[in-house]
Biotite code that builds the C-alpha atoms (Angstrom):
import biotite.structure as struc

atoms = struc.array([
    struc.Atom([5.131, 37.646, -17.327], chain_id="A", res_id=1, res_name="UNK", atom_name="CA", element="C"),
    struc.Atom([4.408, 34.064, -16.200], chain_id="A", res_id=2, res_name="UNK", atom_name="CA", element="C"),
    struc.Atom([0.699, 34.322, -17.005], chain_id="A", res_id=3, res_name="UNK", atom_name="CA", element="C"),
    struc.Atom([0.845, 33.193, -20.634], chain_id="A", res_id=4, res_name="UNK", atom_name="CA", element="C"),
    struc.Atom([3.159, 30.178, -20.202], chain_id="A", res_id=5, res_name="UNK", atom_name="CA", element="C"),
    struc.Atom([1.240, 29.045, -17.110], chain_id="A", res_id=6, res_name="UNK", atom_name="CA", element="C"),
    struc.Atom([-2.113, 29.415, -18.880], chain_id="A", res_id=7, res_name="UNK", atom_name="CA", element="C"),
    struc.Atom([-0.782, 27.683, -22.002], chain_id="A", res_id=8, res_name="UNK", atom_name="CA", element="C"),
    struc.Atom([0.484, 24.808, -19.842], chain_id="A", res_id=9, res_name="UNK", atom_name="CA", element="C"),
    struc.Atom([-2.863, 24.451, -18.062], chain_id="A", res_id=10, res_name="UNK", atom_name="CA", element="C"),
    struc.Atom([-4.762, 24.431, -21.349], chain_id="A", res_id=11, res_name="UNK", atom_name="CA", element="C"),
    struc.Atom([-2.320, 21.910, -22.788], chain_id="A", res_id=12, res_name="UNK", atom_name="CA", element="C"),
    struc.Atom([-3.060, 19.584, -19.868], chain_id="A", res_id=13, res_name="UNK", atom_name="CA", element="C"),
    struc.Atom([-6.798, 20.244, -20.128], chain_id="A", res_id=14, res_name="UNK", atom_name="CA", element="C"),
    struc.Atom([-6.653, 19.505, -23.872], chain_id="A", res_id=15, res_name="UNK", atom_name="CA", element="C"),
    struc.Atom([-5.430, 15.980, -23.122], chain_id="A", res_id=16, res_name="UNK", atom_name="CA", element="C"),
    struc.Atom([-7.942, 15.273, -20.359], chain_id="A", res_id=17, res_name="UNK", atom_name="CA", element="C"),
    struc.Atom([-11.586, 15.248, -21.506], chain_id="A", res_id=18, res_name="UNK", atom_name="CA", element="C"),
    struc.Atom([-12.754, 14.435, -17.960], chain_id="A", res_id=19, res_name="UNK", atom_name="CA", element="C"),
    struc.Atom([-11.222, 17.704, -16.686], chain_id="A", res_id=20, res_name="UNK", atom_name="CA", element="C"),
    struc.Atom([-12.861, 19.848, -19.375], chain_id="A", res_id=21, res_name="UNK", atom_name="CA", element="C"),
    struc.Atom([-16.163, 18.053, -18.735], chain_id="A", res_id=22, res_name="UNK", atom_name="CA", element="C"),
    struc.Atom([-15.845, 18.816, -15.021], chain_id="A", res_id=23, res_name="UNK", atom_name="CA", element="C"),
    struc.Atom([-15.284, 22.553, -15.725], chain_id="A", res_id=24, res_name="UNK", atom_name="CA", element="C"),
    struc.Atom([-17.915, 23.068, -18.485], chain_id="A", res_id=25, res_name="UNK", atom_name="CA", element="C"),
    struc.Atom([-20.833, 23.703, -16.089], chain_id="A", res_id=26, res_name="UNK", atom_name="CA", element="C"),
    struc.Atom([-18.880, 26.676, -14.736], chain_id="A", res_id=27, res_name="UNK", atom_name="CA", element="C"),
    struc.Atom([-18.423, 28.448, -18.087], chain_id="A", res_id=28, res_name="UNK", atom_name="CA", element="C"),
    struc.Atom([-18.166, 32.186, -17.588], chain_id="A", res_id=29, res_name="UNK", atom_name="CA", element="C"),
    struc.Atom([-17.092, 31.956, -13.954], chain_id="A", res_id=30, res_name="UNK", atom_name="CA", element="C"),
    struc.Atom([-13.725, 33.308, -12.892], chain_id="A", res_id=31, res_name="UNK", atom_name="CA", element="C"),
    struc.Atom([-11.000, 32.361, -10.465], chain_id="A", res_id=32, res_name="UNK", atom_name="CA", element="C"),
    struc.Atom([-7.892, 34.106, -9.198], chain_id="A", res_id=33, res_name="UNK", atom_name="CA", element="C"),
    struc.Atom([-4.797, 32.090, -8.345], chain_id="A", res_id=34, res_name="UNK", atom_name="CA", element="C"),
    struc.Atom([-2.386, 34.050, -6.183], chain_id="A", res_id=35, res_name="UNK", atom_name="CA", element="C"),
    struc.Atom([1.042, 33.400, -4.765], chain_id="A", res_id=36, res_name="UNK", atom_name="CA", element="C"),
    struc.Atom([1.824, 36.635, -2.947], chain_id="A", res_id=37, res_name="UNK", atom_name="CA", element="C"),
    struc.Atom([3.928, 38.625, -3.625], chain_id="A", res_id=38, res_name="UNK", atom_name="CA", element="C"),
    struc.Atom([5.142, 37.063, -6.872], chain_id="A", res_id=39, res_name="UNK", atom_name="CA", element="C"),
    struc.Atom([2.198, 35.817, -8.821], chain_id="A", res_id=40, res_name="UNK", atom_name="CA", element="C"),
    struc.Atom([-1.477, 36.472, -9.477], chain_id="A", res_id=41, res_name="UNK", atom_name="CA", element="C"),
    struc.Atom([-3.460, 35.049, -12.391], chain_id="A", res_id=42, res_name="UNK", atom_name="CA", element="C"),
    struc.Atom([-7.105, 35.570, -13.271], chain_id="A", res_id=43, res_name="UNK", atom_name="CA", element="C"),
    struc.Atom([-8.802, 32.745, -15.175], chain_id="A", res_id=44, res_name="UNK", atom_name="CA", element="C"),
    struc.Atom([-12.226, 32.381, -16.748], chain_id="A", res_id=45, res_name="UNK", atom_name="CA", element="C"),
    struc.Atom([-13.738, 29.037, -17.731], chain_id="A", res_id=46, res_name="UNK", atom_name="CA", element="C"),
    struc.Atom([-14.683, 28.899, -21.415], chain_id="A", res_id=47, res_name="UNK", atom_name="CA", element="C"),
    struc.Atom([-17.663, 26.999, -22.897], chain_id="A", res_id=48, res_name="UNK", atom_name="CA", element="C"),
    struc.Atom([-15.380, 24.118, -23.931], chain_id="A", res_id=49, res_name="UNK", atom_name="CA", element="C"),
    struc.Atom([-13.924, 23.713, -20.424], chain_id="A", res_id=50, res_name="UNK", atom_name="CA", element="C"),
    struc.Atom([-10.589, 25.379, -21.178], chain_id="A", res_id=51, res_name="UNK", atom_name="CA", element="C"),
    struc.Atom([-9.328, 28.476, -19.357], chain_id="A", res_id=52, res_name="UNK", atom_name="CA", element="C"),
    struc.Atom([-8.828, 32.019, -20.598], chain_id="A", res_id=53, res_name="UNK", atom_name="CA", element="C"),
    struc.Atom([-6.839, 34.771, -18.936], chain_id="A", res_id=54, res_name="UNK", atom_name="CA", element="C"),
    struc.Atom([-7.847, 38.341, -18.298], chain_id="A", res_id=55, res_name="UNK", atom_name="CA", element="C"),
    struc.Atom([-8.467, 40.630, -15.347], chain_id="A", res_id=56, res_name="UNK", atom_name="CA", element="C"),
    struc.Atom([-11.511, 39.914, -13.195], chain_id="A", res_id=57, res_name="UNK", atom_name="CA", element="C"),
    struc.Atom([-13.302, 42.538, -11.141], chain_id="A", res_id=58, res_name="UNK", atom_name="CA", element="C"),
    struc.Atom([-14.647, 40.003, -8.655], chain_id="A", res_id=59, res_name="UNK", atom_name="CA", element="C"),
    struc.Atom([-13.554, 36.365, -9.036], chain_id="A", res_id=60, res_name="UNK", atom_name="CA", element="C"),
    struc.Atom([-15.984, 33.642, -7.994], chain_id="A", res_id=61, res_name="UNK", atom_name="CA", element="C"),
    struc.Atom([-13.107, 31.694, -6.400], chain_id="A", res_id=62, res_name="UNK", atom_name="CA", element="C"),
    struc.Atom([-9.823, 32.822, -4.886], chain_id="A", res_id=63, res_name="UNK", atom_name="CA", element="C"),
    struc.Atom([-7.036, 30.229, -4.634], chain_id="A", res_id=64, res_name="UNK", atom_name="CA", element="C"),
    struc.Atom([-4.209, 31.419, -2.391], chain_id="A", res_id=65, res_name="UNK", atom_name="CA", element="C"),
    struc.Atom([-1.016, 29.398, -2.381], chain_id="A", res_id=66, res_name="UNK", atom_name="CA", element="C"),
    struc.Atom([1.395, 29.625, 0.570], chain_id="A", res_id=67, res_name="UNK", atom_name="CA", element="C"),
    struc.Atom([4.872, 31.076, 0.065], chain_id="A", res_id=68, res_name="UNK", atom_name="CA", element="C"),
    struc.Atom([6.520, 27.634, 0.199], chain_id="A", res_id=69, res_name="UNK", atom_name="CA", element="C"),
    struc.Atom([4.279, 26.224, -2.570], chain_id="A", res_id=70, res_name="UNK", atom_name="CA", element="C"),
    struc.Atom([6.810, 26.526, -5.434], chain_id="A", res_id=71, res_name="UNK", atom_name="CA", element="C"),
    struc.Atom([9.461, 24.622, -3.496], chain_id="A", res_id=72, res_name="UNK", atom_name="CA", element="C"),
    struc.Atom([6.992, 22.008, -2.260], chain_id="A", res_id=73, res_name="UNK", atom_name="CA", element="C"),
    struc.Atom([5.477, 21.592, -5.720], chain_id="A", res_id=74, res_name="UNK", atom_name="CA", element="C"),
    struc.Atom([8.599, 19.953, -7.147], chain_id="A", res_id=75, res_name="UNK", atom_name="CA", element="C"),
    struc.Atom([9.075, 17.494, -4.326], chain_id="A", res_id=76, res_name="UNK", atom_name="CA", element="C"),
    struc.Atom([5.542, 16.975, -3.036], chain_id="A", res_id=77, res_name="UNK", atom_name="CA", element="C"),
    struc.Atom([2.937, 18.480, -5.371], chain_id="A", res_id=78, res_name="UNK", atom_name="CA", element="C"),
    struc.Atom([0.034, 17.048, -3.365], chain_id="A", res_id=79, res_name="UNK", atom_name="CA", element="C"),
    struc.Atom([1.299, 18.820, -0.216], chain_id="A", res_id=80, res_name="UNK", atom_name="CA", element="C"),
    struc.Atom([1.620, 22.109, -2.089], chain_id="A", res_id=81, res_name="UNK", atom_name="CA", element="C"),
    struc.Atom([-1.919, 21.856, -3.414], chain_id="A", res_id=82, res_name="UNK", atom_name="CA", element="C"),
    struc.Atom([-3.289, 20.675, -0.067], chain_id="A", res_id=83, res_name="UNK", atom_name="CA", element="C"),
    struc.Atom([-1.850, 23.800, 1.569], chain_id="A", res_id=84, res_name="UNK", atom_name="CA", element="C"),
    struc.Atom([-3.766, 26.075, -0.836], chain_id="A", res_id=85, res_name="UNK", atom_name="CA", element="C"),
    struc.Atom([-6.610, 28.116, 0.639], chain_id="A", res_id=86, res_name="UNK", atom_name="CA", element="C"),
    struc.Atom([-9.811, 28.243, -1.435], chain_id="A", res_id=87, res_name="UNK", atom_name="CA", element="C"),
    struc.Atom([-12.473, 30.880, -0.933], chain_id="A", res_id=88, res_name="UNK", atom_name="CA", element="C"),
    struc.Atom([-15.683, 31.581, -2.809], chain_id="A", res_id=89, res_name="UNK", atom_name="CA", element="C"),
    struc.Atom([-18.394, 29.539, -4.464], chain_id="A", res_id=90, res_name="UNK", atom_name="CA", element="C"),
    struc.Atom([-18.144, 26.059, -2.981], chain_id="A", res_id=91, res_name="UNK", atom_name="CA", element="C"),
    struc.Atom([-19.065, 23.930, -6.012], chain_id="A", res_id=92, res_name="UNK", atom_name="CA", element="C"),
    struc.Atom([-16.797, 25.869, -8.365], chain_id="A", res_id=93, res_name="UNK", atom_name="CA", element="C"),
    struc.Atom([-13.931, 25.819, -5.840], chain_id="A", res_id=94, res_name="UNK", atom_name="CA", element="C"),
    struc.Atom([-14.353, 22.061, -5.376], chain_id="A", res_id=95, res_name="UNK", atom_name="CA", element="C"),
    struc.Atom([-14.352, 21.454, -9.140], chain_id="A", res_id=96, res_name="UNK", atom_name="CA", element="C"),
    struc.Atom([-11.214, 23.559, -9.648], chain_id="A", res_id=97, res_name="UNK", atom_name="CA", element="C"),
    struc.Atom([-9.480, 21.891, -6.718], chain_id="A", res_id=98, res_name="UNK", atom_name="CA", element="C"),
    struc.Atom([-10.319, 18.428, -8.036], chain_id="A", res_id=99, res_name="UNK", atom_name="CA", element="C"),
    struc.Atom([-9.107, 19.247, -11.552], chain_id="A", res_id=100, res_name="UNK", atom_name="CA", element="C"),
    struc.Atom([-5.865, 20.866, -10.366], chain_id="A", res_id=101, res_name="UNK", atom_name="CA", element="C"),
    struc.Atom([-5.101, 17.987, -7.964], chain_id="A", res_id=102, res_name="UNK", atom_name="CA", element="C"),
    struc.Atom([-5.630, 15.336, -10.619], chain_id="A", res_id=103, res_name="UNK", atom_name="CA", element="C"),
    struc.Atom([-4.122, 16.864, -13.770], chain_id="A", res_id=104, res_name="UNK", atom_name="CA", element="C"),
    struc.Atom([-0.897, 15.078, -14.697], chain_id="A", res_id=105, res_name="UNK", atom_name="CA", element="C"),
    struc.Atom([1.661, 16.023, -17.299], chain_id="A", res_id=106, res_name="UNK", atom_name="CA", element="C"),
    struc.Atom([2.866, 13.138, -19.451], chain_id="A", res_id=107, res_name="UNK", atom_name="CA", element="C"),
    struc.Atom([6.270, 14.579, -20.344], chain_id="A", res_id=108, res_name="UNK", atom_name="CA", element="C"),
    struc.Atom([7.328, 11.424, -22.147], chain_id="A", res_id=109, res_name="UNK", atom_name="CA", element="C"),
    struc.Atom([4.393, 11.614, -24.546], chain_id="A", res_id=110, res_name="UNK", atom_name="CA", element="C"),
    struc.Atom([5.069, 15.280, -25.357], chain_id="A", res_id=111, res_name="UNK", atom_name="CA", element="C"),
    struc.Atom([8.780, 14.638, -25.888], chain_id="A", res_id=112, res_name="UNK", atom_name="CA", element="C"),
    struc.Atom([8.029, 11.584, -28.042], chain_id="A", res_id=113, res_name="UNK", atom_name="CA", element="C"),
    struc.Atom([6.175, 13.809, -30.497], chain_id="A", res_id=114, res_name="UNK", atom_name="CA", element="C"),
    struc.Atom([9.268, 15.971, -30.866], chain_id="A", res_id=115, res_name="UNK", atom_name="CA", element="C"),
    struc.Atom([12.125, 13.481, -30.559], chain_id="A", res_id=116, res_name="UNK", atom_name="CA", element="C"),
    struc.Atom([10.715, 9.994, -30.945], chain_id="A", res_id=117, res_name="UNK", atom_name="CA", element="C"),
    struc.Atom([9.853, 7.303, -28.417], chain_id="A", res_id=118, res_name="UNK", atom_name="CA", element="C"),
    struc.Atom([13.308, 6.069, -27.413], chain_id="A", res_id=119, res_name="UNK", atom_name="CA", element="C"),
    struc.Atom([14.968, 9.481, -26.844], chain_id="A", res_id=120, res_name="UNK", atom_name="CA", element="C"),
    struc.Atom([11.874, 10.658, -24.961], chain_id="A", res_id=121, res_name="UNK", atom_name="CA", element="C"),
    struc.Atom([11.934, 7.625, -22.656], chain_id="A", res_id=122, res_name="UNK", atom_name="CA", element="C"),
    struc.Atom([15.654, 8.100, -21.988], chain_id="A", res_id=123, res_name="UNK", atom_name="CA", element="C"),
    struc.Atom([15.308, 11.827, -21.321], chain_id="A", res_id=124, res_name="UNK", atom_name="CA", element="C"),
    struc.Atom([12.420, 11.291, -18.930], chain_id="A", res_id=125, res_name="UNK", atom_name="CA", element="C"),
    struc.Atom([14.397, 8.517, -17.194], chain_id="A", res_id=126, res_name="UNK", atom_name="CA", element="C"),
    struc.Atom([17.419, 10.814, -16.918], chain_id="A", res_id=127, res_name="UNK", atom_name="CA", element="C"),
    struc.Atom([15.251, 13.611, -15.553], chain_id="A", res_id=128, res_name="UNK", atom_name="CA", element="C"),
    struc.Atom([13.701, 11.283, -12.991], chain_id="A", res_id=129, res_name="UNK", atom_name="CA", element="C"),
    struc.Atom([17.142, 10.026, -11.963], chain_id="A", res_id=130, res_name="UNK", atom_name="CA", element="C"),
    struc.Atom([18.449, 13.574, -11.549], chain_id="A", res_id=131, res_name="UNK", atom_name="CA", element="C"),
    struc.Atom([15.374, 14.591, -9.601], chain_id="A", res_id=132, res_name="UNK", atom_name="CA", element="C"),
    struc.Atom([15.638, 11.564, -7.311], chain_id="A", res_id=133, res_name="UNK", atom_name="CA", element="C"),
    struc.Atom([19.365, 12.147, -6.826], chain_id="A", res_id=134, res_name="UNK", atom_name="CA", element="C"),
    struc.Atom([18.769, 15.772, -5.868], chain_id="A", res_id=135, res_name="UNK", atom_name="CA", element="C"),
    struc.Atom([15.894, 14.814, -3.572], chain_id="A", res_id=136, res_name="UNK", atom_name="CA", element="C"),
    struc.Atom([18.062, 12.172, -1.893], chain_id="A", res_id=137, res_name="UNK", atom_name="CA", element="C"),
    struc.Atom([20.964, 14.610, -1.538], chain_id="A", res_id=138, res_name="UNK", atom_name="CA", element="C"),
    struc.Atom([18.705, 17.159, 0.174], chain_id="A", res_id=139, res_name="UNK", atom_name="CA", element="C"),
    struc.Atom([17.316, 14.459, 2.412], chain_id="A", res_id=140, res_name="UNK", atom_name="CA", element="C"),
    struc.Atom([20.824, 13.371, 3.445], chain_id="A", res_id=141, res_name="UNK", atom_name="CA", element="C"),
    struc.Atom([21.901, 16.962, 4.008], chain_id="A", res_id=142, res_name="UNK", atom_name="CA", element="C"),
    struc.Atom([18.883, 17.548, 6.251], chain_id="A", res_id=143, res_name="UNK", atom_name="CA", element="C"),
    struc.Atom([19.592, 14.329, 8.137], chain_id="A", res_id=144, res_name="UNK", atom_name="CA", element="C"),
    struc.Atom([23.238, 15.328, 8.619], chain_id="A", res_id=145, res_name="UNK", atom_name="CA", element="C"),
    struc.Atom([22.284, 18.739, 9.966], chain_id="A", res_id=146, res_name="UNK", atom_name="CA", element="C"),
    struc.Atom([19.725, 17.162, 12.271], chain_id="A", res_id=147, res_name="UNK", atom_name="CA", element="C"),
    struc.Atom([22.292, 14.677, 13.550], chain_id="A", res_id=148, res_name="UNK", atom_name="CA", element="C"),
    struc.Atom([24.855, 17.425, 14.027], chain_id="A", res_id=149, res_name="UNK", atom_name="CA", element="C"),
    struc.Atom([22.487, 19.560, 16.046], chain_id="A", res_id=150, res_name="UNK", atom_name="CA", element="C"),
    struc.Atom([21.250, 16.556, 18.025], chain_id="A", res_id=151, res_name="UNK", atom_name="CA", element="C"),
    struc.Atom([24.588, 14.907, 18.859], chain_id="A", res_id=152, res_name="UNK", atom_name="CA", element="C"),
    struc.Atom([27.572, 17.039, 18.054], chain_id="A", res_id=153, res_name="UNK", atom_name="CA", element="C"),
    struc.Atom([26.530, 20.559, 18.795], chain_id="A", res_id=154, res_name="UNK", atom_name="CA", element="C"),
    struc.Atom([28.983, 20.615, 21.644], chain_id="A", res_id=155, res_name="UNK", atom_name="CA", element="C"),
    struc.Atom([31.916, 19.395, 19.518], chain_id="A", res_id=156, res_name="UNK", atom_name="CA", element="C"),
    struc.Atom([35.062, 21.054, 20.718], chain_id="A", res_id=157, res_name="UNK", atom_name="CA", element="C"),
    struc.Atom([34.125, 20.356, 24.308], chain_id="A", res_id=158, res_name="UNK", atom_name="CA", element="C"),
    struc.Atom([35.233, 17.277, 26.246], chain_id="A", res_id=159, res_name="UNK", atom_name="CA", element="C"),
    struc.Atom([34.296, 13.895, 24.779], chain_id="A", res_id=160, res_name="UNK", atom_name="CA", element="C"),
    struc.Atom([32.299, 11.691, 27.085], chain_id="A", res_id=161, res_name="UNK", atom_name="CA", element="C"),
    struc.Atom([34.048, 8.452, 28.068], chain_id="A", res_id=162, res_name="UNK", atom_name="CA", element="C"),
    struc.Atom([31.014, 6.320, 27.147], chain_id="A", res_id=163, res_name="UNK", atom_name="CA", element="C"),
    struc.Atom([30.806, 7.908, 23.661], chain_id="A", res_id=164, res_name="UNK", atom_name="CA", element="C"),
    struc.Atom([34.534, 7.378, 23.100], chain_id="A", res_id=165, res_name="UNK", atom_name="CA", element="C"),
    struc.Atom([34.329, 3.749, 24.174], chain_id="A", res_id=166, res_name="UNK", atom_name="CA", element="C"),
    struc.Atom([31.340, 3.179, 21.894], chain_id="A", res_id=167, res_name="UNK", atom_name="CA", element="C"),
    struc.Atom([33.244, 4.729, 18.998], chain_id="A", res_id=168, res_name="UNK", atom_name="CA", element="C"),
    struc.Atom([36.295, 2.566, 19.706], chain_id="A", res_id=169, res_name="UNK", atom_name="CA", element="C"),
    struc.Atom([34.160, -0.568, 19.814], chain_id="A", res_id=170, res_name="UNK", atom_name="CA", element="C"),
    struc.Atom([32.526, 0.317, 16.516], chain_id="A", res_id=171, res_name="UNK", atom_name="CA", element="C"),
    struc.Atom([35.912, 0.938, 14.866], chain_id="A", res_id=172, res_name="UNK", atom_name="CA", element="C"),
    struc.Atom([37.295, -2.332, 16.271], chain_id="A", res_id=173, res_name="UNK", atom_name="CA", element="C"),
    struc.Atom([34.246, -4.270, 15.028], chain_id="A", res_id=174, res_name="UNK", atom_name="CA", element="C"),
    struc.Atom([34.502, -2.685, 11.570], chain_id="A", res_id=175, res_name="UNK", atom_name="CA", element="C"),
    struc.Atom([38.228, -3.522, 11.378], chain_id="A", res_id=176, res_name="UNK", atom_name="CA", element="C"),
    struc.Atom([37.524, -7.147, 12.398], chain_id="A", res_id=177, res_name="UNK", atom_name="CA", element="C"),
    struc.Atom([34.828, -7.437, 9.730], chain_id="A", res_id=178, res_name="UNK", atom_name="CA", element="C"),
    struc.Atom([37.189, -5.979, 7.116], chain_id="A", res_id=179, res_name="UNK", atom_name="CA", element="C"),
    struc.Atom([39.934, -8.465, 8.111], chain_id="A", res_id=180, res_name="UNK", atom_name="CA", element="C"),
    struc.Atom([37.476, -11.374, 7.935], chain_id="A", res_id=181, res_name="UNK", atom_name="CA", element="C"),
    struc.Atom([36.290, -10.233, 4.503], chain_id="A", res_id=182, res_name="UNK", atom_name="CA", element="C"),
    struc.Atom([39.874, -9.907, 3.255], chain_id="A", res_id=183, res_name="UNK", atom_name="CA", element="C"),
    struc.Atom([40.695, -13.435, 4.525], chain_id="A", res_id=184, res_name="UNK", atom_name="CA", element="C"),
    struc.Atom([37.587, -14.814, 2.825], chain_id="A", res_id=185, res_name="UNK", atom_name="CA", element="C"),
    struc.Atom([38.509, -13.128, -0.474], chain_id="A", res_id=186, res_name="UNK", atom_name="CA", element="C"),
    struc.Atom([42.005, -14.636, -0.261], chain_id="A", res_id=187, res_name="UNK", atom_name="CA", element="C"),
    struc.Atom([40.514, -18.093, 0.257], chain_id="A", res_id=188, res_name="UNK", atom_name="CA", element="C"),
    struc.Atom([38.178, -17.652, -2.700], chain_id="A", res_id=189, res_name="UNK", atom_name="CA", element="C"),
    struc.Atom([40.966, -16.448, -4.985], chain_id="A", res_id=190, res_name="UNK", atom_name="CA", element="C"),
    struc.Atom([43.533, -19.025, -3.872], chain_id="A", res_id=191, res_name="UNK", atom_name="CA", element="C"),
])
């Protein structure tokens, strides 16, 4: 089900990158299988022009196995997802495929500009990047909060240590003093 869109996307990227097609041309007729067990397996054959065609292969020259976490890693850290892939088979063909897949980049703004124009494309890509960064930051904070909880407050509900309570009181007192000083400074500036 995902074979056709994935293959169309790869060929779209290859169509924009002559260096990638040039790198794959010497391997015309050779096949590779990309697998993400248990969800995904795709057989590819390199065409004379350096693009890729789908179709079942009896014995692929290269097998690229992605770990189970690859889809999640791909959105946040694509290089880590690709680095975790296991390549087996003909060394020169595997190296060429690995190099091409690691270095292909999608220029979403350029594709959207063809459909919508330059300004809407730039704004949509900026919005997408902002949303992605916001989500990434939110996950990072959530992970940090869980880590802090398990490190420091796992025993919450038990007795509070005197030293921790005193440290908390000092921090609250210092914050209140800073807030009072800031309020006094604002009054002076306004008056």
